[in-house]
C-alpha positions in Angstrom: 161.9 96.8 109.6 160.2 97.5 106.2 157.5 95.0 107.0 156.8 96.7 110.3 156.5 100.1 108.7 154.2 98.7 106.0 152.0 97.1 108.7 151.8 100.4 110.6 150.9 102.3 107.4 148.2 99.8 106.6 146.8 100.0 110.1 146.8 103.8 110.0 144.9 103.9 106.8 142.3 101.4 108.1 141.9 103.4 111.3 141.5 106.7 109.4 139.0 105.2 107.0 137.0 103.8 110.0 137.0 107.2 111.7 135.9 109.0 108.5 133.0 106.5 108.1 131.9 106.9 111.7 131.9 110.7 111.3 129.6 110.5 108.3 126.7 108.9 110.2 123.9 108.2 107.8 123.9 108.9 104.1 122.5 112.4 104.8 125.5 113.0 107.1 123.2 113.4 110.1 123.4 111.2 113.2 120.6 108.7 113.3 117.9 108.8 116.0 117.9 105.6 118.0 114.6 104.2 119.3 114.8 101.5 121.9 111.9 99.2 122.3 111.5 97.4 125.6 109.0 96.1 128.2 108.5 98.2 131.3 108.8 95.8 134.2 106.5 97.8 136.4 103.6 97.9 134.0 104.5 95.0 131.7 103.7 97.3 128.7 105.9 98.1 125.6 107.9 101.3 125.9 109.4 103.1 123.0 112.2 105.5 124.0 112.0 108.3 123.0 108.2 108.7 122.5 107.4 110.6 120.5 110.4 110.2 118.2 111.6 113.6 117.1 112.9 113.4 113.5 114.1 116.2 111.2 113.9 116.0 107.4 116.6 113.7 106.1 117.2 112.0 109.5 117.1 108.3 109.8 115.7 106.2 112.7 117.3 103.0 113.9 114.9 100.7 115.7 116.5 98.5 118.4 115.4 96.4 121.3 116.4 95.9 124.9 117.5 93.2 125.5 119.2 93.5 122.1 118.2 91.6 119.0 114.8 90.4 120.1 112.1 90.1 117.4 109.9 93.2 116.8 107.7 94.8 114.1 107.3 98.5 113.6 104.5 99.5 111.2 103.1 102.8 110.1 99.3 102.7 110.0 98.4 105.1 107.3 101.2 107.5 106.1 104.9 107.2 106.8 107.7 109.8 106.8 110.0 107.1 105.4 110.3 105.2 102.2 109.1 102.0 103.9 106.2 101.3 106.2 107.5 98.2 108.1 110.7 97.6 110.1 111.9 94.6 112.1 115.0 93.2 113.8 116.5 92.3 110.4 115.5 95.6 108.7 116.1 98.2 111.5 117.1 101.4 109.6 114.3 103.6 108.3 116.2 105.4 105.6 116.0 109.2 105.4 112.8 111.0 106.4 111.3 112.5 103.2 108.8 114.9 104.9 109.5 118.6 105.4 107.5 121.0 107.5 107.6 124.8 107.6 109.4 126.6 110.5 107.4 126.5 113.7 105.3 123.5 112.7 105.4 119.8 113.2 103.8 116.8 111.5 102.8 113.7 113.5 102.8 110.1 112.2 101.3 107.3 114.3 103.0 103.9 114.2 102.5 100.6 116.0 105.0 98.2 117.6 104.5 94.5 118.1 107.1 93.2 120.6 107.1 90.3 123.1 103.5 89.4 122.3 102.2 92.9 123.0 101.4 96.0 120.9 101.5 99.8 121.5 100.9 103.0 119.4 103.6 105.7 119.8 104.3 108.6 117.4 107.0 110.1 115.2 107.0 113.9 115.1 108.7 115.5 112.1 110.4 118.8 113.2 111.6 121.7 111.0 115.2 121.7 109.9 117.6 118.9 109.0 120.2 118.2 106.4 120.3 118.6 102.7 118.7 116.1 100.3 
């Protein structure tokens, strides 16, 4: 009986820790923005969804593919709202956006995607608002 209670207690602690971690989202506490990279079967062109990518200060972008885990490269051409300029299937998370914009304004960052032998040029739009630094 004691072993069963100990096992239940350990399970409860593990579940509570997992729930707490899931609620935290990214280090900023914000939920990440997911961008799915795929090929449109009708046009045979790369699609980034969403495009443009709306990002607030301190938000993170997670790049993913459909079908999952295919090779890709995301690269910012000139300036980047993130600490890094390149992302791929092994390094998907952008980290927090470090750009802030005044209320009522936006800032656009162009980036490129190489996927399945093709390239495209979508945008990231930094919106006002966001979490604390």
